[in-house]
NUBA-866535 format. One record per atom (N, C-alpha, C): residue number from 1; residue in one letter; atom name; x, y, z. Coordinates in steps of 0.02 Angstrom, whole numbers, plus 32768, in hexadecimal, padded with zeros to 4 digits. Example, Ala and Ser with C-alpha at 12.3 -4.5 7.8 and 13.67 -1.06 7.14 Angstrom:
<atoms>
[atom 1, 'A', 'N', [8294, 7EE4, 8186]];
[atom 1, 'A', 'CA', [8267, 7F1F, 8186]];
[atom 1, 'A', 'C', [8294, 7F5B, 8186]];
[atom 2, 'S', 'N', [8282, 7F90, 8162]];
[atom 2, 'S', 'CA', [82AC, 7FCB, 8165]];
[atom 2, 'S', 'C', [8285, 8002, 818A]];
</atoms>
This chain:
<atoms>
[atom 1, 'M', 'N', [CFDB, 2E95, D53D]];
[atom 1, 'M', 'CA', [CFA1, 2EA2, D567]];
[atom 1, 'M', 'C', [CF60, 2E96, D542]];
[atom 2, 'K', 'N', [CF62, 2E9B, D500]];
[atom 2, 'K', 'CA', [CF24, 2E92, D4D9]];
[atom 2, 'K', 'C', [CF04, 2E4E, D4E5]];
[atom 3, 'N', 'N', [CF2C, 2E1B, D4F0]];
[atom 3, 'N', 'CA', [CF10, 2DD8, D4FA]];
[atom 3, 'N', 'C', [CF0A, 2DC5, D543]];
[atom 4, 'S', 'N', [CF11, 2DF6, D56F]];
[atom 4, 'S', 'CA', [CF0E, 2DEA, D5B7]];
[atom 4, 'S', 'C', [CEC8, 2DD6, D5CC]];
[atom 5, 'N', 'N', [CEC4, 2DA3, D5F7]];
[atom 5, 'N', 'CA', [CE83, 2D8E, D612]];
[atom 5, 'N', 'C', [CE66, 2DC4, D640]];
[atom 6, 'V', 'N', [CE92, 2DEA, D661]];
[atom 6, 'V', 'CA', [CE7A, 2E21, D68C]];
[atom 6, 'V', 'C', [CE57, 2E55, D660]];
[atom 7, 'L', 'N', [CE77, 2E68, D62A]];
[atom 7, 'L', 'CA', [CE59, 2E99, D5FC]];
[atom 7, 'L', 'C', [CE17, 2E80, D5E0]];
[atom 8, 'K', 'N', [CE16, 2E42, D5C9]];
[atom 8, 'K', 'CA', [CDD9, 2E26, D5AD]];
[atom 8, 'K', 'C', [CDA1, 2E25, D5E1]];
[atom 9, 'T', 'N', [CDB2, 2E13, D61E]];
[atom 9, 'T', 'CA', [CD80, 2E11, D653]];
[atom 9, 'T', 'C', [CD64, 2E57, D662]];
[atom 10, 'I', 'N', [CD91, 2E88, D668]];
[atom 10, 'I', 'CA', [CD7B, 2ECC, D675]];
[atom 10, 'I', 'C', [CD4E, 2EE5, D63D]];
[atom 11, 'L', 'N', [CD62, 2ED9, D5FF]];
[atom 11, 'L', 'CA', [CD3A, 2EF0, D5C6]];
[atom 11, 'L', 'C', [CCF7, 2ECB, D5C3]];
[atom 12, 'F', 'N', [CCF7, 2E8A, D5CF]];
[atom 12, 'F', 'CA', [CCB9, 2E65, D5CC]];
[atom 12, 'F', 'C', [CC88, 2E7D, D603]];
[atom 13, 'V', 'N', [CCA1, 2E82, D640]];
[atom 13, 'V', 'CA', [CC76, 2E95, D678]];
[atom 13, 'V', 'C', [CC5E, 2EDD, D66F]];
[atom 14, 'S', 'N', [CC8B, 2F0B, D65F]];
[atom 14, 'S', 'CA', [CC76, 2F51, D657]];
[atom 14, 'S', 'C', [CC47, 2F58, D61B]];
[atom 15, 'G', 'N', [CC54, 2F33, D5E6]];
[atom 15, 'G', 'CA', [CC27, 2F35, D5AC]];
[atom 15, 'G', 'C', [CBE3, 2F18, D5BC]];
[atom 16, 'L', 'N', [CBE2, 2EE4, D5E3]];
[atom 16, 'L', 'CA', [CBA3, 2EC5, D5F8]];
[atom 16, 'L', 'C', [CB7A, 2EF5, D623]];
[atom 17, 'I', 'N', [CB9B, 2F17, D651]];
[atom 17, 'I', 'CA', [CB78, 2F47, D67C]];
[atom 17, 'I', 'C', [CB5D, 2F81, D652]];
[atom 18, 'A', 'N', [CB86, 2F9D, D626]];
[atom 18, 'A', 'CA', [CB70, 2FD5, D5FC]];
[atom 18, 'A', 'C', [CB38, 2FC0, D5CD]];
[atom 19, 'T', 'N', [CB3E, 2F85, D5B0]];
[atom 19, 'T', 'CA', [CB0A, 2F6D, D582]];
[atom 19, 'T', 'C', [CAC9, 2F61, D5A7]];
[atom 20, 'G', 'N', [CACD, 2F40, D5E1]];
[atom 20, 'G', 'CA', [CA90, 2F33, D608]];
[atom 20, 'G', 'C', [CA6F, 2F73, D620]];
[atom 21, 'T', 'N', [CA97, 2FA0, D63A]];
[atom 21, 'T', 'CA', [CA7C, 2FDF, D653]];
[atom 21, 'T', 'C', [CA5F, 3009, D619]];
[atom 22, 'G', 'N', [CA86, 300E, D5E3]];
[atom 22, 'G', 'CA', [CA6E, 3034, D5AA]];
[atom 22, 'G', 'C', [CA2F, 3017, D58C]];
[atom 23, 'G', 'N', [CA2C, 2FD5, D587]];
[atom 23, 'G', 'CA', [C9F0, 2FB4, D56D]];
[atom 23, 'G', 'C', [C9B3, 2FC0, D599]];
[atom 24, 'A', 'N', [C9BD, 2FBD, D5DB]];
[atom 24, 'A', 'CA', [C986, 2FC9, D609]];
[atom 24, 'A', 'C', [C96D, 3011, D604]];
[atom 25, 'I', 'N', [C99C, 3040, D600]];
[atom 25, 'I', 'CA', [C989, 3087, D5FA]];
[atom 25, 'I', 'C', [C965, 3093, D5B8]];
[atom 26, 'L', 'N', [C97C, 3073, D583]];
[atom 26, 'L', 'CA', [C95D, 307D, D541]];
[atom 26, 'L', 'C', [C918, 305C, D53C]];
[atom 27, 'F', 'N', [C911, 301F, D554]];
[atom 27, 'F', 'CA', [C8D3, 2FF9, D549]];
[atom 27, 'F', 'C', [C8A1, 2FFA, D582]];
[atom 28, 'I', 'N', [C8B9, 2FFF, D5C0]];
[atom 28, 'I', 'CA', [C88A, 3001, D5F9]];
[atom 28, 'I', 'C', [C8A0, 3037, D62B]];
[atom 29, 'P', 'N', [C8A3, 3076, D615]];
[atom 29, 'P', 'CA', [C8BE, 30AA, D640]];
[atom 29, 'P', 'C', [C897, 30B5, D681]];
[atom 30, 'A', 'N', [C855, 30B5, D67E]];
[atom 30, 'A', 'CA', [C82E, 30C2, D6BB]];
[atom 30, 'A', 'C', [C83C, 308D, D6EF]];
[atom 31, 'E', 'N', [C83D, 304E, D6DB]];
[atom 31, 'E', 'CA', [C849, 3017, D709]];
[atom 31, 'E', 'C', [C891, 3019, D724]];
[atom 32, 'F', 'N', [C8C0, 3028, D6F8]];
[atom 32, 'F', 'CA', [C906, 302A, D70C]];
[atom 32, 'F', 'C', [C912, 3060, D741]];
[atom 33, 'F', 'N', [C8FA, 309C, D734]];
[atom 33, 'F', 'CA', [C905, 30D3, D763]];
[atom 33, 'F', 'C', [C8DB, 30CD, D7A2]];
[atom 34, 'A', 'N', [C8A3, 30AB, D79E]];
[atom 34, 'A', 'CA', [C879, 30A1, D7D9]];
[atom 34, 'A', 'C', [C89D, 3078, D80F]];
[atom 35, 'T', 'N', [C8CF, 3050, D7FC]];
[atom 35, 'T', 'CA', [C8F4, 3029, D82D]];
[atom 35, 'T', 'C', [C91A, 3055, D85F]];
[atom 36, 'N', 'N', [C925, 3094, D84C]];
[atom 36, 'N', 'CA', [C946, 30C4, D879]];
[atom 36, 'N', 'C', [C917, 30FC, D88E]];
[atom 37, 'G', 'N', [C8D6, 30F0, D887]];
[atom 37, 'G', 'CA', [C8A5, 3121, D89D]];
[atom 37, 'G', 'C', [C89C, 315C, D86F]];
[atom 38, 'I', 'N', [C8B0, 3155, D831]];
[atom 38, 'I', 'CA', [C8AA, 318B, D801]];
[atom 38, 'I', 'C', [C86C, 3180, D7D7]];
[atom 39, 'E', 'N', [C83E, 31B0, D7D7]];
[atom 39, 'E', 'CA', [C7FF, 31AB, D7B2]];
[atom 39, 'E', 'C', [C804, 31D4, D772]];
[atom 40, 'L', 'N', [C804, 31B2, D739]];
[atom 40, 'L', 'CA', [C808, 31D5, D6F9]];
[atom 40, 'L', 'C', [C7C4, 31EE, D6E2]];
[atom 41, 'G', 'N', [C78F, 31CD, D6F7]];
[atom 41, 'G', 'CA', [C74C, 31E1, D6E3]];
[atom 41, 'G', 'C', [C740, 31D5, D699]];
[atom 42, 'S', 'N', [C713, 31FC, D67C]];
[atom 42, 'S', 'CA', [C700, 31F2, D636]];
[atom 42, 'S', 'C', [C715, 322C, D60A]];
[atom 43, 'N', 'N', [C744, 3255, D622]];
[atom 43, 'N', 'CA', [C75C, 328D, D5FA]];
[atom 43, 'N', 'C', [C785, 3273, D5BF]];
[atom 44, 'I', 'N', [C76A, 3279, D584]];
[atom 44, 'I', 'CA', [C789, 325D, D548]];
[atom 44, 'I', 'C', [C7CE, 327B, D53C]];
[atom 45, 'S', 'N', [C7D5, 32BB, D547]];
[atom 45, 'S', 'CA', [C816, 32DB, D53C]];
[atom 45, 'S', 'C', [C84A, 32C1, D56D]];
[atom 46, 'L', 'N', [C836, 32B8, D5AC]];
[atom 46, 'L', 'CA', [C864, 329C, D5DE]];
[atom 46, 'L', 'C', [C878, 3255, D5CC]];
[atom 47, 'L', 'N', [C848, 322D, D5B5]];
[atom 47, 'L', 'CA', [C858, 31E9, D5A0]];
[atom 47, 'L', 'C', [C888, 31E9, D565]];
[atom 48, 'S', 'N', [C87F, 3216, D537]];
[atom 48, 'S', 'CA', [C8AC, 321C, D4FD]];
[atom 48, 'S', 'C', [C8F3, 322E, D514]];
[atom 49, 'E', 'N', [C8F7, 325F, D541]];
[atom 49, 'E', 'CA', [C938, 3274, D55B]];
[atom 49, 'E', 'C', [C959, 323E, D586]];
[atom 50, 'T', 'N', [C931, 3211, D5A1]];
[atom 50, 'T', 'CA', [C94B, 31DA, D5C9]];
[atom 50, 'T', 'C', [C962, 31A1, D59D]];
[atom 51, 'R', 'N', [C93B, 3191, D56A]];
[atom 51, 'R', 'CA', [C94C, 3159, D53E]];
[atom 51, 'R', 'C', [C98A, 3166, D514]];
[atom 52, 'A', 'N', [C994, 31A5, D4FF]];
[atom 52, 'A', 'CA', [C9CD, 31B5, D4D2]];
[atom 52, 'A', 'C', [CA10, 31A1, D4F0]];
[atom 53, 'P', 'N', [CA21, 31B5, D52E]];
[atom 53, 'P', 'CA', [CA61, 319F, D54A]];
[atom 53, 'P', 'C', [CA62, 3154, D557]];
[atom 54, 'G', 'N', [CA27, 3136, D560]];
[atom 54, 'G', 'CA', [CA24, 30ED, D566]];
[atom 54, 'G', 'C', [CA3D, 30CB, D527]];
[atom 55, 'G', 'N', [CA28, 30E5, D4EE]];
[atom 55, 'G', 'CA', [CA40, 30CA, D4AE]];
[atom 55, 'G', 'C', [CA8B, 30D3, D4A5]];
[atom 56, 'A', 'N', [CAA4, 310E, D4B9]];
[atom 56, 'A', 'CA', [CAEC, 311A, D4B4]];
[atom 56, 'A', 'C', [CB13, 30EB, D4E3]];
[atom 57, 'L', 'N', [CAF8, 30E0, D51E]];
[atom 57, 'L', 'CA', [CB19, 30B3, D54D]];
[atom 57, 'L', 'C', [CB16, 306B, D535]];
[atom 58, 'L', 'N', [CADF, 3057, D517]];
[atom 58, 'L', 'CA', [CAD9, 3014, D4F9]];
[atom 58, 'L', 'C', [CB0D, 300A, D4C2]];
[atom 59, 'A', 'N', [CB12, 303B, D495]];
[atom 59, 'A', 'CA', [CB43, 3037, D45E]];
[atom 59, 'A', 'C', [CB8A, 3035, D47A]];
[atom 60, 'S', 'N', [CB99, 305E, D4AC]];
[atom 60, 'S', 'CA', [CBDB, 305F, D4CA]];
[atom 60, 'S', 'C', [CBEA, 301B, D4EA]];
[atom 61, 'G', 'N', [CBB9, 2FFE, D50B]];
[atom 61, 'G', 'CA', [CBC2, 2FBD, D52A]];
[atom 61, 'G', 'C', [CBD2, 2F86, D4F7]];
[atom 62, 'I', 'N', [CBB1, 2F89, D4BE]];
[atom 62, 'I', 'CA', [CBBF, 2F58, D489]];
[atom 62, 'I', 'C', [CC07, 2F60, D471]];
[atom 63, 'L', 'N', [CC1D, 2F9E, D466]];
[atom 63, 'L', 'CA', [CC62, 2FAA, D451]];
[atom 63, 'L', 'C', [CC93, 2F92, D487]];
[atom 64, 'I', 'N', [CC84, 2FA3, D4C5]];
[atom 64, 'I', 'CA', [CCB1, 2F8F, D4FC]];
[atom 64, 'I', 'C', [CCB7, 2F43, D500]];
[atom 65, 'M', 'N', [CC7E, 2F21, D4FD]];
[atom 65, 'M', 'CA', [CC7E, 2ED8, D502]];
[atom 65, 'M', 'C', [CCA1, 2EB8, D4C5]];
[atom 66, 'S', 'N', [CC9B, 2ED7, D48B]];
[atom 66, 'S', 'CA', [CCBC, 2EBE, D44F]];
[atom 66, 'S', 'C', [CD08, 2EBA, D458]];
[atom 67, 'G', 'N', [CD23, 2EE9, D47F]];
[atom 67, 'G', 'CA', [CD6B, 2EEA, D48A]];
[atom 67, 'G', 'C', [CD84, 2EAD, D4B0]];
[atom 68, 'A', 'N', [CD57, 2E8A, D4D2]];
[atom 68, 'A', 'CA', [CD6B, 2E4D, D4F5]];
[atom 68, 'A', 'C', [CD75, 2E13, D4C4]];
[atom 69, 'F', 'N', [CD58, 2E19, D489]];
[atom 69, 'F', 'CA', [CD5A, 2DE2, D458]];
[atom 69, 'F', 'C', [CD82, 2DF3, D419]];
[atom 70, 'V', 'N', [CD89, 2E33, D409]];
[atom 70, 'V', 'CA', [CDAC, 2E49, D3CD]];
[atom 70, 'V', 'C', [CDE9, 2E71, D3E3]];
[atom 71, 'A', 'N', [CE24, 2E53, D3DC]];
[atom 71, 'A', 'CA', [CE62, 2E72, D3F5]];
[atom 71, 'A', 'C', [CE6E, 2EB8, D3DA]];
[atom 72, 'K', 'N', [CE5C, 2EC4, D39B]];
[atom 72, 'K', 'CA', [CE67, 2F06, D37D]];
[atom 72, 'K', 'C', [CE3C, 2F3C, D39D]];
[atom 73, 'L', 'N', [CE07, 2F29, D3C0]];
[atom 73, 'L', 'CA', [CDDB, 2F59, D3E1]];
[atom 73, 'L', 'C', [CDEB, 2F63, D42B]];
[atom 74, 'S', 'N', [CE1A, 2F3C, D446]];
[atom 74, 'S', 'CA', [CE24, 2F3C, D48E]];
[atom 74, 'S', 'C', [CE3B, 2F80, D4A9]];
[atom 75, 'F', 'N', [CE68, 2FA1, D486]];
[atom 75, 'F', 'CA', [CE80, 2FE2, D49E]];
[atom 75, 'F', 'C', [CE47, 3015, D49C]];
[atom 76, 'T', 'N', [CE25, 301A, D463]];
[atom 76, 'T', 'CA', [CDEE, 304A, D45D]];
[atom 76, 'T', 'C', [CDB7, 303B, D490]];
[atom 77, 'S', 'N', [CDA7, 2FFB, D498]];
[atom 77, 'S', 'CA', [CD73, 2FE8, D4C8]];
[atom 77, 'S', 'C', [CD86, 2FFA, D50F]];
[atom 78, 'T', 'N', [CDC5, 2FF4, D51F]];
[atom 78, 'T', 'CA', [CDDC, 3005, D563]];
[atom 78, 'T', 'C', [CDD8, 3050, D56E]];
[atom 79, 'V', 'N', [CDEA, 3077, D53C]];
[atom 79, 'V', 'CA', [CDE5, 30C0, D541]];
[atom 79, 'V', 'C', [CD9C, 30D5, D549]];
[atom 80, 'V', 'N', [CD71, 30B9, D520]];
[atom 80, 'V', 'CA', [CD29, 30C9, D524]];
[atom 80, 'V', 'C', [CD0E, 30B5, D569]];
[atom 81, 'S', 'N', [CD1F, 307B, D581]];
[atom 81, 'S', 'CA', [CD07, 3065, D5C2]];
[atom 81, 'S', 'C', [CD1F, 3094, D5FA]];
[atom 82, 'A', 'N', [CD5E, 30A7, D5F8]];
[atom 82, 'A', 'CA', [CD78, 30D5, D62B]];
[atom 82, 'A', 'C', [CD52, 3117, D628]];
[atom 83, 'L', 'N', [CD49, 3132, D5ED]];
[atom 83, 'L', 'CA', [CD25, 3172, D5E5]];
[atom 83, 'L', 'C', [CCDD, 316D, D5FC]];
[atom 84, 'V', 'N', [CCBA, 3139, D5E7]];
[atom 84, 'V', 'CA', [CC73, 3132, D5F9]];
[atom 84, 'V', 'C', [CC6B, 312A, D644]];
[atom 85, 'F', 'N', [CC8F, 30FC, D661]];
[atom 85, 'F', 'CA', [CC85, 30ED, D6A8]];
[atom 85, 'F', 'C', [CC9F, 3124, D6D6]];
[atom 86, 'L', 'N', [CCD8, 3142, D6C5]];
[atom 86, 'L', 'CA', [CCF1, 3179, D6EF]];
[atom 86, 'L', 'C', [CCC5, 31B7, D6E7]];
[atom 87, 'S', 'N', [CCAC, 31C4, D6AB]];
[atom 87, 'S', 'CA', [CC80, 31FE, D6A3]];
[atom 87, 'S', 'C', [CC40, 31F5, D6CA]];
[atom 88, 'Y', 'N', [CC23, 31BA, D6CA]];
[atom 88, 'Y', 'CA', [CBE7, 31AE, D6F1]];
[atom 88, 'Y', 'C', [CBF6, 31B3, D73C]];
[atom 89, 'G', 'N', [CC29, 3191, D753]];
[atom 89, 'G', 'CA', [CC39, 3191, D79A]];
[atom 89, 'G', 'C', [CC4C, 31D6, D7B4]];
[atom 90, 'L', 'N', [CC76, 31FA, D791]];
[atom 90, 'L', 'CA', [CC8A, 323C, D7A7]];
[atom 90, 'L', 'C', [CC51, 326F, D7A2]];
[atom 91, 'S', 'N', [CC26, 3267, D771]];
[atom 91, 'S', 'CA', [CBEB, 3292, D76C]];
[atom 91, 'S', 'C', [CBBC, 3287, D7A7]];
[atom 92, 'R', 'N', [CBB6, 3248, D7BD]];
[atom 92, 'R', 'CA', [CB8D, 323A, D7F8]];
[atom 92, 'R', 'C', [CBAB, 3259, D836]];
[atom 93, 'I', 'N', [CBED, 3257, D83C]];
[atom 93, 'I', 'CA', [CC0F, 3276, D875]];
[atom 93, 'I', 'C', [CC03, 32C2, D875]];
[atom 94, 'L', 'N', [CC08, 32E0, D83A]];
[atom 94, 'L', 'CA', [CBFA, 3328, D833]];
[atom 94, 'L', 'C', [CBB1, 3337, D847]];
[atom 95, 'S', 'N', [CB83, 330C, D832]];
[atom 95, 'S', 'CA', [CB3D, 3315, D844]];
[atom 95, 'S', 'C', [CB33, 3310, D88F]];
[atom 96, 'I', 'N', [CB56, 32E2, D8AF]];
[atom 96, 'I', 'CA', [CB51, 32DB, D8F8]];
[atom 96, 'I', 'C', [CB69, 331C, D919]];
[atom 97, 'A', 'N', [CB9F, 3338, D900]];
[atom 97, 'A', 'CA', [CBBA, 3375, D91C]];
[atom 97, 'A', 'C', [CB8B, 33B0, D912]];
[atom 98, 'I', 'N', [CB6A, 33B3, D8D8]];
[atom 98, 'I', 'CA', [CB3E, 33EB, D8C9]];
[atom 98, 'I', 'C', [CAF8, 33E1, D8E4]];
[atom 99, 'D', 'N', [CADC, 33A4, D8D9]];
[atom 99, 'D', 'CA', [CA96, 3398, D8E7]];
[atom 99, 'D', 'C', [CA87, 3373, D927]];
[atom 100, 'G', 'N', [CAB8, 3351, D943]];
[atom 100, 'G', 'CA', [CAAD, 3328, D97F]];
[atom 100, 'G', 'C', [CAAB, 32DE, D96E]];
[atom 101, 'M', 'N', [CA9E, 32B6, D9A1]];
[atom 101, 'M', 'CA', [CAA1, 326D, D99A]];
[atom 101, 'M', 'C', [CA63, 3251, D977]];
[atom 102, 'P', 'N', [CA6D, 322A, D943]];
[atom 102, 'P', 'CA', [CA35, 3208, D922]];
[atom 102, 'P', 'C', [CA27, 31C5, D945]];
[atom 103, 'A', 'N', [C9FE, 319C, D925]];
[atom 103, 'A', 'CA', [C9EE, 3159, D93F]];
[atom 103, 'A', 'C', [CA2F, 3130, D945]];
[atom 104, 'D', 'N', [CA2F, 3102, D975]];
[atom 104, 'D', 'CA', [CA6A, 30D8, D981]];
[atom 104, 'D', 'C', [CA82, 30B5, D941]];
[atom 105, 'G', 'N', [CA53, 309D, D919]];
[atom 105, 'G', 'CA', [CA66, 307A, D8DB]];
[atom 105, 'G', 'C', [CA8F, 30A6, D8AC]];
[atom 106, 'L', 'N', [CA80, 30E6, D8AB]];
[atom 106, 'L', 'CA', [CAA5, 3113, D87F]];
[atom 106, 'L', 'C', [CAEB, 3122, D89B]];
[atom 107, 'V', 'N', [CAF1, 3124, D8DD]];
[atom 107, 'V', 'CA', [CB33, 312D, D8FB]];
[atom 107, 'V', 'C', [CB5E, 30EF, D8EE]];
[atom 108, 'Q', 'N', [CB3F, 30B4, D8F4]];
[atom 108, 'Q', 'CA', [CB63, 3076, D8E5]];
[atom 108, 'Q', 'C', [CB77, 3073, D89B]];
[atom 109, 'A', 'N', [CB4A, 308B, D86F]];
[atom 109, 'A', 'CA', [CB5A, 308D, D828]];
[atom 109, 'A', 'C', [CB97, 30B9, D81C]];
[atom 110, 'A', 'N', [CB9B, 30F2, D83E]];
[atom 110, 'A', 'CA', [CBD4, 311F, D836]];
[atom 110, 'A', 'C', [CC15, 30FB, D84A]];
[atom 111, 'G', 'N', [CC13, 30D8, D881]];
[atom 111, 'G', 'CA', [CC4F, 30B3, D897]];
[atom 111, 'G', 'C', [CC64, 307E, D864]];
[atom 112, 'L', 'N', [CC34, 3058, D84B]];
[atom 112, 'L', 'CA', [CC43, 3024, D81A]];
[atom 112, 'L', 'C', [CC5E, 3044, D7DA]];
[atom 113, 'E', 'N', [CC3F, 307A, D7C4]];
[atom 113, 'E', 'CA', [CC56, 309B, D786]];
[atom 113, 'E', 'C', [CC9D, 30B4, D78D]];
[atom 114, 'I', 'N', [CCAD, 30D0, D7C6]];
[atom 114, 'I', 'CA', [CCF2, 30E9, D7D0]];
[atom 114, 'I', 'C', [CD23, 30AF, D7D3]];
[atom 115, 'V', 'N', [CD11, 3079, D7F4]];
[atom 115, 'V', 'CA', [CD3E, 303E, D7F7]];
[atom 115, 'V', 'C', [CD4A, 3022, D7B1]];
[atom 116, 'I', 'N', [CD16, 301A, D78A]];
[atom 116, 'I', 'CA', [CD1E, 3000, D746]];
[atom 116, 'I', 'C', [CD48, 3030, D71C]];
[atom 117, 'G', 'N', [CD39, 3070, D720]];
[atom 117, 'G', 'CA', [CD5F, 30A2, D6FA]];
[atom 117, 'G', 'C', [CDA9, 30A1, D70C]];
[atom 118, 'L', 'N', [CDB8, 309C, D74D]];
[atom 118, 'L', 'CA', [CDFE, 309A, D763]];
[atom 118, 'L', 'C', [CE20, 3059, D74E]];
[atom 119, 'A', 'N', [CDFA, 3022, D74E]];
[atom 119, 'A', 'CA', [CE17, 2FE3, D736]];
[atom 119, 'A', 'C', [CE2B, 2FE9, D6ED]];
[atom 120, 'C', 'N', [CE03, 300B, D6C6]];
[atom 120, 'C', 'CA', [CE13, 3016, D67F]];
[atom 120, 'C', 'C', [CE50, 3043, D678]];
[atom 121, 'V', 'N', [CE55, 3077, D6A1]];
[atom 121, 'V', 'CA', [CE90, 30A2, D6A0]];
[atom 121, 'V', 'C', [CECE, 307A, D6B2]];
[atom 122, 'F', 'N', [CEC9, 304F, D6E4]];
[atom 122, 'F', 'CA', [CF01, 3023, D6F8]];
[atom 122, 'F', 'C', [CF17, 2FF8, D6BD]];
[atom 123, 'V', 'N', [CEE7, 2FD9, D69B]];
[atom 123, 'V', 'CA', [CEF7, 2FAE, D661]];
[atom 123, 'V', 'C', [CF18, 2FD8, D62A]];
[atom 124, 'L', 'N', [CEFE, 3014, D61E]];
[atom 124, 'L', 'CA', [CF1B, 303F, D5EA]];
[atom 124, 'L', 'C', [CF64, 3051, D5FC]];
[atom 125, 'E', 'N', [CF70, 305D, D63B]];
[atom 125, 'E', 'CA', [CFB4, 306D, D651]];
[atom 125, 'E', 'C', [CFE2, 3031, D646]];
[atom 126, 'K', 'N', [CFCB, 2FF6, D657]];
[atom 126, 'K', 'CA', [CFF2, 2FB9, D64B]];
[atom 126, 'K', 'C', [CFFE, 2FAF, D600]];
[atom 127, 'Y', 'N', [CFCB, 2FBC, D5D8]];
[atom 127, 'Y', 'CA', [CFD0, 2FB5, D590]];
[atom 127, 'Y', 'C', [D004, 2FE6, D574]];
[atom 128, 'R', 'N', [D003, 3023, D58E]];
[atom 128, 'R', 'CA', [D032, 3057, D578]];
[atom 128, 'R', 'C', [D079, 3042, D589]];
[atom 129, 'E', 'N', [D083, 3027, D5C5]];
[atom 129, 'E', 'CA', [D0C6, 3010, D5D9]];
[atom 129, 'E', 'C', [D0DE, 2FD7, D5AC]];
[atom 130, 'Q', 'N', [D0B0, 2FAB, D599]];
[atom 130, 'Q', 'CA', [D0C2, 2F74, D56D]];
[atom 130, 'Q', 'C', [D0D5, 2F8D, D528]];
[atom 131, 'L', 'N', [D0B2, 2FBF, D50F]];
[atom 131, 'L', 'CA', [D0C3, 2FDC, D4CE]];
[atom 131, 'L', 'C', [D108, 2FFD, D4D0]];
[atom 132, 'K', 'N', [D119, 301E, D507]];
[atom 132, 'K', 'CA', [D15B, 303D, D50E]];
[atom 132, 'K', 'C', [D192, 3009, D50B]];
[atom 133, 'R', 'N', [D187, 2FD0, D52B]];
[atom 133, 'R', 'CA', [D1BA, 2F9B, D52C]];
[atom 133, 'R', 'C', [D1C4, 2F7B, D4E8]];
[atom 134, 'T', 'N', [D18F, 2F77, D4BF]];
[atom 134, 'T', 'CA', [D196, 2F57, D47E]];
[atom 134, 'T', 'C', [D1AC, 2F87, D447]];
[atom 135, 'S', 'N', [D1AE, 2FC8, D457]];
[atom 135, 'S', 'CA', [D1C2, 2FFA, D424]];
[atom 135, 'S', 'C', [D20C, 3000, D41F]];
</atoms>
């Protein structure tokens, strides 16, 4: 499974999304969040708290994307991708349940995050089955 084109595609696309989103949150947070009607303003502490997870998401995206090119990183990258995307998507679902419906773009993001996370879980399950057969 490590050399699977499906795995490489999932890792590349999910890494690209995480890198792009993380980079935008880190470097242009006000503009990025304004696309969904979120006003960050000029509160320096809020900007700091916003940029920090952007950096973490950017770094995660680089690791995830690396797994598409470096076979030794593919398993770790897939686990990280599943964790990152499912945690974002499920956290958004929890927020909807607690806080109500956000902007349409954020609901769509939740759906995409859950789909990507589940695709990674699917690949991990296939990878696990392959390891069982070769053991």
